[in-house]
DSSP file (Angstrom, degrees, kcal/mol; ACC not computed):
  #  RESIDUE AA STRUCTURE BP1 BP2  ACC     N-H-->O    O-->H-N    N-H-->O    O-->H-N    TCO  KAPPA ALPHA  PHI   PSI    X-CA   Y-CA   Z-CA
    1    1 A M              0   0    0      0, 0.0    75,-0.1     0, 0.0    74,-0.0   0.000 360.0 360.0 360.0 125.0   23.0   -4.4    9.3
    2    2 A G        -     0   0    0     73,-0.2    16,-0.2     1,-0.1     3,-0.1  -0.227 360.0-125.6 -71.5 165.9   20.9   -7.5    8.7
    3    3 A N  S    S+     0   0    0      1,-0.2    15,-2.3    14,-0.1     2,-0.4   0.907  83.5  20.2 -85.8 -42.8   17.8   -7.3    6.5
    4    4 A L  E     +A   17   0A   0     13,-0.2     2,-0.3     2,-0.0    -1,-0.2  -0.970  62.4 149.1-130.5 143.4   15.1   -8.8    8.8
    5    5 A F  E     -A   16   0A   0     11,-2.0    11,-3.6    -2,-0.4     2,-0.3  -0.972  23.4-147.0-159.0 164.2   14.7   -9.2   12.6
    6    6 A N  E     -A   15   0A   0     -2,-0.3     2,-0.3     9,-0.2     9,-0.2  -0.948   7.9-167.8-135.5 159.9   12.0   -9.3   15.2
    7    7 A K  E     -A   14   0A   0      7,-2.2     7,-2.8    -2,-0.3     2,-0.5  -0.988  22.0-128.4-148.5 131.8   11.7   -8.3   18.9
    8    8 A M  E     +A   13   0A   0     -2,-0.3     2,-0.4     5,-0.2     5,-0.2  -0.731  33.7 172.6 -79.9 125.1    9.1   -8.9   21.6
    9    9 A I  E >   -A   12   0A   0      3,-2.8     3,-1.8    -2,-0.5    -2,-0.1  -0.985  68.3 -13.9-136.2 121.9    8.1   -5.6   23.2
   10   10 A E  T 3  S-     0   0    0     -2,-0.4     3,-0.1     1,-0.3    -1,-0.1   0.849 128.8 -54.3  55.8  35.3    5.3   -5.4   25.7
   11   11 A G  T 3  S+     0   0    0      1,-0.2     2,-0.4     0, 0.0    -1,-0.3   0.553 117.9 107.9  78.7   8.1    4.1   -8.9   24.8
   12   12 A K  E <   -A    9   0A   0     -3,-1.8    -3,-2.8    -5,-0.0     2,-0.7  -0.938  68.6-127.2-120.4 142.5    3.9   -8.0   21.1
   13   13 A Q  E     -A    8   0A   0     -2,-0.4    19,-0.5    -5,-0.2     2,-0.5  -0.790  22.6-163.2 -91.2 115.2    6.2   -9.2   18.3
   14   14 A F  E     -A    7   0A   0     -7,-2.8    -7,-2.2    -2,-0.7     2,-0.5  -0.840   5.5-153.4 -95.2 131.5    7.5   -6.3   16.2
   15   15 A N  E     -AB   6  30A   0     15,-2.8    15,-2.0    -2,-0.5     2,-0.4  -0.924  10.0-162.5-111.0 129.2    9.0   -7.3   12.9
   16   16 A F  E     -AB   5  29A   0    -11,-3.6   -11,-2.0    -2,-0.5     2,-0.4  -0.916  11.1-177.5-115.8 135.6   11.7   -5.0   11.4
   17   17 A Q  E     -AB   4  28A   0     11,-2.2    11,-3.0    -2,-0.4   -13,-0.2  -0.985  29.6-121.4-131.7 124.0   12.9   -4.9    7.8
   18   18 A A  E     + B   0  27A   0    -15,-2.3     2,-0.3    -2,-0.4     9,-0.3  -0.315  35.1 179.8 -61.8 139.5   15.7   -2.5    6.8
   19   19 A I  E     - B   0  26A   0      7,-2.4     7,-2.0     2,-0.0     2,-0.4  -0.961  13.5-157.9-136.7 157.2   14.8    0.0    4.1
   20   20 A E  E     - B   0  25A   0     -2,-0.3     2,-0.4     5,-0.2     5,-0.2  -1.000   9.5-171.3-137.3 139.4   16.7    2.8    2.3
   21   21 A F  E >   - B   0  24A   0      3,-3.6     3,-2.4    -2,-0.4     2,-0.5  -0.814  66.8 -72.1-125.0  86.8   15.5    5.9    0.5
   22   22 A G  T 3  S-     0   0    0     -2,-0.4    -1,-0.1     1,-0.3     0, 0.0  -0.483 119.6  -7.4  63.8-115.8   18.5    7.4   -1.2
   23   23 A E  T 3  S+     0   0    0     -2,-0.5     2,-0.3    -3,-0.1    -1,-0.3   0.559 122.9  87.3 -88.7  -8.4   20.6    8.8    1.7
   24   24 A Q  E <   -B   21   0A   0     -3,-2.4    -3,-3.6    22,-0.0     2,-0.3  -0.729  58.3-174.1 -94.3 139.2   17.8    8.2    4.2
   25   25 A S  E     +BC  20  45A   0     20,-0.5    20,-2.1    -2,-0.3     2,-0.3  -0.853  18.6 120.6-128.6 166.0   17.6    4.8    6.0
   26   26 A G  E     -BC  19  44A   0     -7,-2.0    -7,-2.4    -2,-0.3     2,-0.4  -0.956  48.3 -76.3 173.8-155.4   15.3    3.2    8.4
   27   27 A Y  E     -BC  18  43A   0     16,-2.4    16,-2.7    -2,-0.3     2,-0.5  -0.994  17.2-137.9-139.2 140.9   13.0    0.3    9.0
   28   28 A H  E     -BC  17  42A   0    -11,-3.0   -11,-2.2    -2,-0.4     2,-0.4  -0.889  36.3-168.2 -89.4 128.4    9.6   -0.9    7.9
   29   29 A V  E     -BC  16  41A   0     12,-3.3    12,-2.5    -2,-0.5     2,-0.3  -0.954  13.2-177.3-125.3 140.0    7.9   -2.3   11.0
   30   30 A D  E     +BC  15  40A   0    -15,-2.0   -15,-2.8    -2,-0.4     2,-0.3  -0.984   6.0 167.2-135.6 151.6    4.8   -4.3   11.5
   31   31 A V  E     - C   0  39A   0      8,-1.9     8,-3.8    -2,-0.3     2,-0.4  -0.979  32.3-118.2-156.1 147.7    3.0   -5.6   14.6
   32   32 A K  E     - C   0  38A   0    -19,-0.5     6,-0.2    -2,-0.3   -19,-0.1  -0.758  28.2-143.6 -92.4 139.7   -0.3   -7.2   15.4
   33   33 A D    >   -     0   0    0      4,-2.6     3,-1.9    -2,-0.4    -1,-0.1  -0.190  39.6 -81.9 -88.4-173.8   -2.6   -5.3   17.8
   34   34 A E  T 3  S+     0   0    0      1,-0.3    -1,-0.1     2,-0.1    -2,-0.0   0.639 131.7  53.4 -67.0 -14.0   -5.0   -6.8   20.4
   35   35 A H  T 3  S-     0   0    0      2,-0.2    -1,-0.3     0, 0.0     3,-0.1   0.232 119.7-109.6-101.8  10.1   -7.6   -7.4   17.6
   36   36 A N  S <  S+     0   0    0     -3,-1.9     2,-0.4     1,-0.3    -2,-0.1   0.695  72.3 144.4  65.3  22.8   -5.1   -9.3   15.5
   37   37 A M        -     0   0    0      1,-0.0    -4,-2.6     2,-0.0     2,-0.5  -0.756  52.6-122.1 -88.5 137.6   -4.9   -6.4   13.0
   38   38 A R  E     -C   32   0A   0     -2,-0.4     2,-0.5    -6,-0.2    -6,-0.3  -0.681  23.5-159.6 -82.4 127.2   -1.5   -5.8   11.5
   39   39 A R  E     -C   31   0A   0     -8,-3.8    -8,-1.9    -2,-0.5     2,-0.4  -0.920   9.4-168.0-106.1 128.4   -0.2   -2.3   12.1
   40   40 A E  E     +C   30   0A   0     -2,-0.5    15,-0.4   -10,-0.2     2,-0.3  -0.936  17.1 146.5-122.2 139.9    2.5   -1.1    9.7
   41   41 A F  E     -C   29   0A   0    -12,-2.5   -12,-3.3    -2,-0.4     2,-0.4  -0.950  37.2-113.9-157.1 172.7    4.7    2.0   10.0
   42   42 A R  E     -CD  28  53A   0     11,-2.8    11,-3.0    -2,-0.3     2,-0.6  -0.908  10.5-152.8-115.7 145.3    8.3    3.2    9.2
   43   43 A M  E     -CD  27  52A   0    -16,-2.7   -16,-2.4    -2,-0.4     2,-0.4  -0.984  22.8-170.0-113.8 118.0   11.0    4.2   11.6
   44   44 A L  E     -CD  26  51A   0      7,-2.3     7,-2.0    -2,-0.6     2,-0.7  -0.877  19.0-140.3-114.2 142.8   13.2    6.8    9.9
   45   45 A H  E     +CD  25  50A   0    -20,-2.1   -20,-0.5    -2,-0.4     2,-0.4  -0.882  36.0 158.2-104.0 110.5   16.6    8.1   11.1
   46   46 A E  E >   - D   0  49A   0      3,-2.7     3,-1.6    -2,-0.7    -2,-0.0  -0.995  61.7  -3.1-136.8 137.1   16.9   11.8   10.4
   47   47 A N  T 3  S-     0   0    0     -2,-0.4    -1,-0.1     1,-0.3     3,-0.1   0.879 128.6 -55.3  51.4  45.5   19.0   14.5   12.0
   48   48 A D  T 3  S+     0   0    0      1,-0.2     2,-0.3    -3,-0.1    -1,-0.3   0.703 120.7  93.4  63.6  22.9   20.5   12.0   14.5
   49   49 A R  E <   -D   46   0A   0     -3,-1.6    -3,-2.7     2,-0.0     2,-0.3  -0.999  69.3-125.4-145.3 151.5   17.1   10.9   15.8
   50   50 A W  E     -D   45   0A   0     -2,-0.3     2,-0.3    -5,-0.2    -5,-0.2  -0.698  27.6-177.6 -91.7 141.1   14.6    8.2   15.2
   51   51 A Q  E     -D   44   0A   0     -7,-2.0    -7,-2.3    -2,-0.3     2,-0.4  -0.983  24.8-125.0-137.3 153.5   11.0    9.0   14.4
   52   52 A I  E     -D   43   0A   0     -2,-0.3     2,-0.4    -9,-0.2    -9,-0.2  -0.808  25.2-171.5 -95.9 133.8    7.9    7.0   13.7
   53   53 A E  E     +D   42   0A   0    -11,-3.0   -11,-2.8    -2,-0.4     2,-0.3  -0.987  30.5 105.7-128.0 122.3    6.0    7.7   10.4
   54   54 A G        -     0   0    0     -2,-0.4     2,-0.4   -13,-0.2     3,-0.2  -0.976  59.4 -94.2-178.9 173.4    2.6    6.1    9.7
   55   55 A E  S    S-     0   0    0    -15,-0.4   -15,-0.2    -2,-0.3    -2,-0.0  -0.893  91.8  -8.6-112.0 134.6   -1.1    6.7    9.5
   56   56 A E  S    S+     0   0    0     -2,-0.4    -1,-0.2     1,-0.2     0, 0.0   0.884  81.5 172.3  52.1  49.4   -3.7    6.2   12.2
   57   57 A L        -     0   0    0     -3,-0.2    -1,-0.2     1,-0.1     2,-0.1  -0.666  34.7-112.0 -88.3 143.7   -1.3    4.4   14.6
   58   58 A P    >>  -     0   0    0      0, 0.0     3,-1.5     0, 0.0     4,-0.9  -0.386  26.8-114.6 -71.8 155.0   -2.4    3.6   18.1
   59   59 A S  H 3> S+     0   0    0      1,-0.3     4,-2.6     2,-0.2     5,-0.2   0.769 109.4  70.8 -64.2 -26.2   -0.7    5.5   20.9
   60   60 A W  H 3> S+     0   0    0      1,-0.2     4,-0.8     2,-0.2    -1,-0.3   0.780  94.4  56.3 -65.1 -23.9    0.9    2.3   22.3
   61   61 A I  H X4 S+     0   0    0     -3,-1.5     3,-0.8     2,-0.2    -1,-0.2   0.954 111.0  42.2 -68.6 -48.3    3.2    2.3   19.3
   62   62 A Y  H >< S+     0   0    0     -4,-0.9     3,-1.6     1,-0.2     4,-0.2   0.862 108.5  60.2 -65.7 -34.5    4.4    5.8   20.0
   63   63 A D  H 3< S+     0   0    0     -4,-2.6     3,-0.3     1,-0.3    -1,-0.2   0.755 103.9  51.8 -64.2 -22.6    4.6    5.0   23.7
   64   64 A N  T <X S+     0   0    0     -3,-0.8     4,-2.6    -4,-0.8    -1,-0.3   0.183  73.1 115.8 -97.7  15.7    7.2    2.2   22.8
   65   65 A L  H <> S+     0   0    0     -3,-1.6     4,-2.6     1,-0.2     5,-0.2   0.912  76.6  48.1 -50.9 -50.9    9.5    4.5   20.8
   66   66 A Q  H  > S+     0   0    0     -3,-0.3     4,-2.4     1,-0.2    -1,-0.2   0.892 112.5  48.7 -63.2 -39.6   12.4    4.1   23.2
   67   67 A A  H  > S+     0   0    0      2,-0.2     4,-2.1     1,-0.2    -1,-0.2   0.881 111.3  50.7 -67.1 -38.5   12.0    0.3   23.2
   68   68 A L  H  X S+     0   0    0     -4,-2.6     4,-2.1     2,-0.2    -2,-0.2   0.916 110.8  48.1 -64.1 -43.0   11.9    0.3   19.4
   69   69 A I  H  X S+     0   0    0     -4,-2.6     4,-2.7    -5,-0.2    -2,-0.2   0.921 111.1  51.4 -62.5 -43.5   15.0    2.4   19.2
   70   70 A A  H  X S+     0   0    0     -4,-2.4     4,-2.5     1,-0.2    -2,-0.2   0.893 108.5  51.5 -60.1 -40.3   16.8    0.0   21.7
   71   71 A A  H  X S+     0   0    0     -4,-2.1     4,-1.8     2,-0.2    -1,-0.2   0.897 111.3  47.2 -64.6 -40.2   15.8   -3.0   19.6
   72   72 A I  H  X S+     0   0    0     -4,-2.1     4,-2.7     2,-0.2    -2,-0.2   0.930 112.5  49.1 -66.1 -44.6   17.2   -1.4   16.5
   73   73 A N  H  < S+     0   0    0     -4,-2.7    -2,-0.2     1,-0.2    -1,-0.2   0.883 109.9  51.9 -63.3 -38.2   20.5   -0.4   18.3
   74   74 A E  H  < S+     0   0    0     -4,-2.5    -1,-0.2    -5,-0.2    -2,-0.2   0.897 112.7  45.8 -61.9 -40.4   20.8   -4.0   19.7
   75   75 A H  H  <        0   0    0     -4,-1.8   -73,-0.2     1,-0.2    -2,-0.2   0.892 360.0 360.0 -72.0 -40.6   20.4   -5.4   16.2
   76   76 A E     <        0   0    0     -4,-2.7    -1,-0.2    -5,-0.1    -2,-0.2   0.500 360.0 360.0 -75.1 360.0   22.9   -3.0   14.5
């Protein structure tokens, strides 16, 4: 698994950086919204499924969960 990669999804560039927390792994992800504000969150792989973890995230990030998972799978 490479350390950094990015993927265009719905016209926005999502930047992924691999992270590890002991036995748990995932990605730190950031993306700019329509107001050019950087939104940051984590995607964690637990119990054979990916989940988004972050605070006050807009719904369009959650709406793109499957595309985010596909981007990770393509990279790995």
